[in-house]
C-alpha positions as CSV (number, residue, x, y, z in Angstrom):
1,W,77.2,88.5,132.0
2,W,79.6,88.8,129.0
3,A,76.7,89.8,126.7
4,K,75.7,92.6,129.1
5,L,79.4,93.7,129.2
6,R,79.6,93.8,125.4
7,I,76.4,95.8,125.1
8,K,77.8,98.3,127.5
9,A,80.9,98.4,125.3
10,V,78.7,99.3,122.4
11,D,77.2,102.1,124.3
12,T,80.7,103.5,125.0
13,F,81.6,103.0,121.3
14,A,78.5,104.9,120.2
15,Y,79.1,107.8,122.6
16,R,82.7,108.3,121.5
17,N,81.9,108.0,117.8
18,R,78.6,109.9,117.8
19,M,80.0,113.2,116.5
20,E,81.9,111.4,113.8
21,I,78.7,109.6,112.6
22,V,76.7,112.8,112.9
23,R,79.4,114.8,111.0
24,L,79.0,112.5,108.0
25,N,75.2,112.5,108.1
26,W,75.2,116.2,108.4
27,I,77.0,117.0,105.2
28,F,73.8,117.5,103.2
29,Y,71.9,119.3,106.0
30,S,74.9,121.6,106.6
31,L,75.1,122.5,102.9
32,F,71.4,122.8,102.0
33,P,70.9,126.4,103.3
34,I,74.2,127.4,101.6
35,L,73.1,126.0,98.3
36,L,69.8,127.9,98.6
37,L,71.7,131.1,99.4
38,A,74.0,130.6,96.4
39,A,71.1,130.0,94.1
40,C,69.3,133.1,95.3
41,T,72.3,135.2,95.0
42,S,73.0,134.0,91.4
43,N,69.3,134.4,90.3
44,S,68.4,137.6,92.1
45,R,71.2,139.8,90.7
46,P,71.0,139.9,86.9
47,D,73.4,142.8,86.9
48,A,76.1,140.9,88.8
49,D,79.4,140.9,86.9
50,K,80.4,137.8,85.0
51,S,83.0,136.6,87.5
52,E,80.5,136.7,90.4
53,R,78.0,134.7,88.5
54,E,80.6,132.2,87.5
55,A,81.8,132.0,91.1
56,N,78.2,131.1,92.3
57,L,78.0,128.5,89.5
58,Y,81.2,126.8,90.6
59,L,80.0,127.0,94.3
60,Q,76.8,125.2,93.4
61,M,78.8,122.6,91.4
62,G,81.1,122.1,94.4
63,V,78.2,121.5,96.7
64,R,76.7,119.0,94.4
65,Y,80.0,117.0,94.0
66,L,80.5,117.1,97.7
67,E,77.0,115.7,98.3
68,I,77.8,112.7,96.1
69,G,81.2,112.1,97.7
70,K,83.5,113.3,94.9
71,T,85.6,115.5,97.2
72,D,88.5,115.9,94.7
73,V,86.2,117.4,92.1
74,A,84.3,119.4,94.7
75,L,87.6,120.9,96.0
76,E,88.7,121.9,92.5
77,R,85.3,123.6,91.8
78,L,85.3,125.4,95.2
79,K,88.8,126.7,94.8
80,H,88.0,128.0,91.4
81,S,84.9,129.7,92.9
82,L,87.1,131.3,95.5
83,D,89.6,132.5,92.9
84,L,86.7,134.3,91.1
85,N,85.2,135.8,94.3
86,P,87.5,135.6,97.4
87,D,84.9,137.4,99.5
88,N,82.1,134.9,99.1
89,S,81.4,133.7,102.7
90,A,79.3,130.7,101.4
91,T,82.2,129.3,99.4
92,H,84.4,129.5,102.5
93,D,81.7,127.7,104.5
94,V,81.5,124.9,102.0
95,L,85.2,124.6,101.8
96,A,85.3,124.3,105.6
97,V,82.8,121.5,105.6
98,L,84.8,119.7,102.8
99,Y,88.1,120.1,104.7
100,E,86.4,118.8,107.8
101,Q,85.2,115.8,105.9
102,I,88.7,114.9,104.7
103,E,90.1,115.5,108.2
104,E,92.2,118.6,107.4
105,Y,90.9,120.4,110.5
106,G,93.2,123.3,110.5
107,K,92.1,124.4,107.0
108,A,88.5,123.7,108.0
109,R,88.8,126.1,111.0
110,Y,90.4,128.7,108.8
111,H,87.6,128.7,106.3
112,F,84.9,128.7,108.9
113,E,86.5,131.8,110.5
114,Q,86.9,133.5,107.1
115,S,83.2,132.8,106.4
116,I,82.1,134.3,109.7
117,E,84.4,137.3,109.3
118,L,82.8,138.0,105.9
119,S,79.3,137.4,107.0
120,P,79.0,137.7,110.8
121,D,75.2,137.5,110.8
122,N,74.9,134.3,108.8
123,P,73.3,131.6,111.1
124,A,74.1,128.8,108.7
125,T,77.8,129.4,109.1
126,E,77.5,129.8,112.9
127,N,75.6,126.5,113.0
128,N,78.3,124.7,111.0
129,Y,81.2,126.2,112.9
130,G,79.5,125.6,116.3
131,R,79.0,121.9,115.4
132,F,82.7,121.7,114.3
133,L,84.0,123.3,117.5
134,C,81.9,121.0,119.7
135,A,83.2,118.0,117.7
136,H,86.7,119.1,118.4
137,G,86.4,119.8,122.1
138,D,85.7,123.6,122.2
139,Y,82.4,123.3,124.0
140,E,81.9,126.9,125.2
141,K,82.7,128.5,121.9
142,G,80.8,125.9,120.0
143,M,77.6,126.4,122.1
144,K,78.0,130.2,121.8
145,N,77.9,129.8,118.0
146,L,75.0,127.4,118.1
147,D,72.9,129.5,120.4
148,S,73.6,132.5,118.1
149,A,72.5,130.4,115.1
150,I,69.3,129.4,116.9
151,Y,68.6,133.0,117.8
152,K,69.2,134.3,114.2
153,S,67.7,131.4,112.2
154,L,64.4,131.6,110.5
155,K,61.8,129.4,112.1
156,T,61.9,126.9,109.3
157,R,65.7,126.3,109.8
158,K,66.1,126.3,113.5
159,W,66.0,122.5,113.9
160,F,69.4,122.2,112.3
161,A,71.1,124.2,115.1
162,Y,68.8,122.9,117.9
163,T,69.9,119.3,117.0
164,N,73.6,120.2,116.9
165,A,73.3,122.0,120.2
166,G,71.6,118.9,121.7
167,I,74.5,116.7,120.5
168,C,77.0,119.2,121.9
169,E,75.3,119.3,125.3
170,Y,75.1,115.5,125.4
171,Q,78.8,115.2,124.7
172,H,79.6,117.2,127.7
173,G,77.2,115.4,130.1
174,N,74.4,117.9,130.1
175,K,71.7,115.4,129.2
176,H,68.8,117.4,130.5
177,N,69.8,120.4,128.3
178,S,70.4,118.0,125.4
179,E,67.0,116.5,125.6
180,Q,65.4,120.0,125.6
181,Y,67.2,121.0,122.5
182,F,66.1,117.8,120.7
183,R,62.5,118.3,121.7
184,E,62.7,121.9,120.4
185,A,64.0,120.6,117.1
186,L,61.1,118.1,116.9
187,Q,58.6,120.7,117.7
188,L,59.6,122.5,114.6
189,Q,60.2,119.4,112.4
190,P,58.6,116.3,113.8
191,A,60.0,114.1,111.1
192,Y,63.7,115.2,111.5
193,A,65.6,111.9,111.6
194,P,68.8,113.0,113.4
195,A,66.8,114.4,116.3
196,L,64.5,111.4,116.4
197,L,67.6,109.1,116.7
198,E,69.0,111.1,119.5
199,M,65.7,111.0,121.4
200,M,65.6,107.3,120.9
201,Q,69.0,107.0,122.5
202,I,68.2,109.2,125.4
203,S,64.9,107.4,126.1
204,Y,66.7,104.1,126.1
205,E,69.3,105.4,128.6
206,Q,66.5,106.7,130.8
207,G,64.8,103.3,130.9
208,K,61.8,104.6,128.9
209,Y,61.8,101.7,126.5
210,M,58.3,102.2,125.1
211,S,59.2,105.8,124.3
212,A,62.5,104.6,122.7
213,R,60.4,102.2,120.5
214,A,58.0,105.1,119.6
215,F,60.9,107.3,118.5
216,L,62.3,104.3,116.5
217,E,59.0,103.9,114.7
218,R,59.0,107.6,113.8
219,Y,62.6,107.3,112.6
220,Q,61.8,104.3,110.4
221,E,59.2,106.3,108.6
222,V,61.7,108.9,107.3
223,A,65.1,107.2,107.3
224,K,66.9,103.9,106.7
225,H,68.5,101.8,109.4
226,T,72.1,102.2,110.3
227,P,74.2,99.8,112.5
228,R,73.6,102.2,115.4
229,T,69.8,102.2,115.0
230,L,69.6,98.4,114.6
231,M,71.7,97.8,117.7
232,L,69.7,100.3,119.7
233,A,66.5,98.8,118.4
234,M,67.7,95.3,119.4
235,K,68.6,96.4,122.9
236,T,65.3,98.2,123.3
237,E,63.3,95.1,122.4
238,I,65.4,92.9,124.7
239,A,64.6,95.4,127.5
240,L,60.9,95.1,126.6
241,G,61.0,91.3,126.7
242,N,60.3,90.9,123.0
243,Q,63.1,88.5,122.0
244,E,61.6,87.6,118.7
245,Q,61.7,91.2,117.4
246,A,65.2,91.6,119.0
247,D,66.3,88.6,116.9
248,E,64.9,90.2,113.8
249,Y,66.9,93.4,114.3
250,K,70.0,91.3,115.0
251,R,69.4,89.4,111.7
252,Q,69.2,92.7,109.8
253,L,72.3,94.1,111.5
254,L,74.3,91.0,110.6
255,E,73.0,90.8,107.0
256,K,73.1,94.5,106.1
257,F,76.1,95.7,108.0
258,P,78.4,92.6,108.5
259,A,81.6,94.7,108.7
260,S,80.3,97.1,111.3
261,E,81.6,97.3,114.9
262,Q,78.1,96.6,116.2
263,A,77.8,93.4,114.0
264,R,81.2,92.2,115.2
265,I,80.1,92.6,118.9
266,V,76.8,90.8,118.3
267,R,78.6,87.9,116.5
268,D,81.1,87.4,119.3
269,P,79.8,88.8,122.5
270,V,82.4,87.0,124.7
271,Q,85.5,88.5,123.2
């Protein structure tokens, strides 16, 4: 009885922290289209003045430093980029993502809005801003931006916005809509790990344990385990009556992520 109660507590923990986990995982995916845009802008305009070329160079350096977690250096490079070209919407977008990462949400919102004002037809910024708004409780405005990003995006990039929209819908209890968005994402990119993970969660919650296992297997082919995936995998195997495999996932969870909330709950299920 206590074990079941603790597993339910993990479900609640995962739900409340999902957007935080996704926010951290999405840093690279959010910045990838922006990095491409900056590179194209820099390379496709040989007649651009020196300050604009330098601004794009500092933007690309800022993105790279942010990807590897050197936020102080990234912030310095991005601010210099903005000094050189204050009207570069891509720089505002990356600054917004950086400020979101370091939890300066007011500055993040300001730079998202500046980016959209400078480039209102840019789906990458609408995708990022929509995700941000959903994570901070503004569901309607967030979904408006995400749906706009989906509509405007090239086919090869839509899965970013589809997955964010699915997470936003899930957060607000619209699980049917959420599942549809994730399936749309996987139609375009079958190996997209964030969407596979969310479908694994939804399948488990629906009692479709074989489906949850299938999504896990697809996830494992393209991404590494996290405390969340190992806990979910363990619960799925318990539901399927495969205690031996469940114990293996438990072992991995305790060995690889001993400080995680999931590991703490597994170690002491009666607290």
